[in-house]
C-alpha positions in Angstrom: -11.3 -10.8 43.0 -14.2 -8.9 41.5 -14.0 -5.2 40.4 -17.1 -3.3 40.6 -18.0 -0.2 38.5 -14.7 1.4 37.6 -12.7 0.4 40.6 -15.1 1.6 43.3 -14.2 -1.6 45.1 -12.3 -4.9 44.7 -14.0 -7.9 46.4 -12.8 -11.4 46.8 -14.8 -13.6 44.4 -14.3 -16.9 46.2 -12.0 -19.1 48.2 -11.6 -22.6 46.9 -9.4 -25.7 47.5 -8.6 -26.5 43.9 -7.7 -24.7 40.7 -10.6 -26.5 38.8 -13.2 -25.1 41.3 -11.8 -21.5 41.1 -11.7 -21.8 37.3 -15.4 -22.9 37.3 -16.3 -20.1 39.8 -14.6 -17.4 37.6 -16.4 -18.7 34.5 -19.8 -18.8 36.3 -19.2 -15.2 37.3 -18.3 -14.3 33.7 -21.5 -15.9 32.5 -23.6 -14.2 35.1 -22.2 -10.9 33.9 -22.7 -11.7 30.2 -19.0 -11.8 29.3 -18.7 -13.3 25.8 -15.6 -14.0 23.6 -17.3 -12.0 20.8 -17.7 -8.8 22.9 -15.0 -9.0 25.6 -11.3 -9.4 25.9 -9.5 -11.0 28.8 -6.8 -9.3 30.7 -4.6 -11.6 32.9 -2.5 -9.9 35.6 0.2 -12.4 36.7 3.1 -12.5 39.1 6.5 -14.1 38.4 5.2 -17.7 38.0 2.7 -17.8 35.1 1.7 -21.5 35.2 -1.5 -20.8 37.2 -2.6 -18.1 34.7 -1.7 -20.4 31.7 -3.7 -23.3 33.3 -6.7 -20.9 33.7 -6.4 -19.7 30.1 -6.4 -23.3 28.8 -9.4 -24.2 30.9 -11.2 -21.1 29.8 -10.6 -21.8 26.1 -11.7 -25.4 26.5 -14.9 -24.6 28.5 -16.0 -21.1 27.4 -14.5 -20.1 24.1 -11.5 -18.3 22.6 -11.1 -14.8 23.9 -8.5 -12.2 22.9 -6.0 -12.5 25.7 -3.8 -9.7 27.1 -1.2 -10.7 29.7 0.2 -8.1 32.1 3.0 -8.8 34.5 2.3 -7.6 38.1 5.0 -5.3 39.4 7.4 -6.8 42.0 6.1 -4.2 44.5 2.6 -5.7 44.2 3.7 -9.3 43.7 5.3 -9.5 47.2 1.8 -8.8 48.7 -0.2 -11.3 46.6 2.4 -14.1 46.3 4.2 -16.0 43.7 1.8 -17.6 41.2 -1.0 -15.1 41.9 -3.1 -13.9 39.0 -6.1 -11.8 38.4 -8.7 -11.9 35.6 
C-alpha cells in the first residue's frame, strides 16, 4: 500500500509473486520518495504472524540501511480483513 498526503488515499503499491520482489518494490518506492535511514523511521503494522514483517526488516537492513524500527500490532478487527501474515510499511 501507499499512503498519499496525510491519508487522503491508500493505494495498492504492487502485486508480486514472491517476497523478494515485493521487498525490492517497497525499497524502490522508498528510494523514489527520498526515504533515508538518517531522516526517516520505519513503522511496521503487522497481524498475528510476524515472520513476513521480520523477513522484510532483515532484507531492508541488508539492502538499504539500518532504520529505527517501530512495530505496531494490527487490531484483530482489521486483521480479519487483511489476513494472517499481512503487514504494512
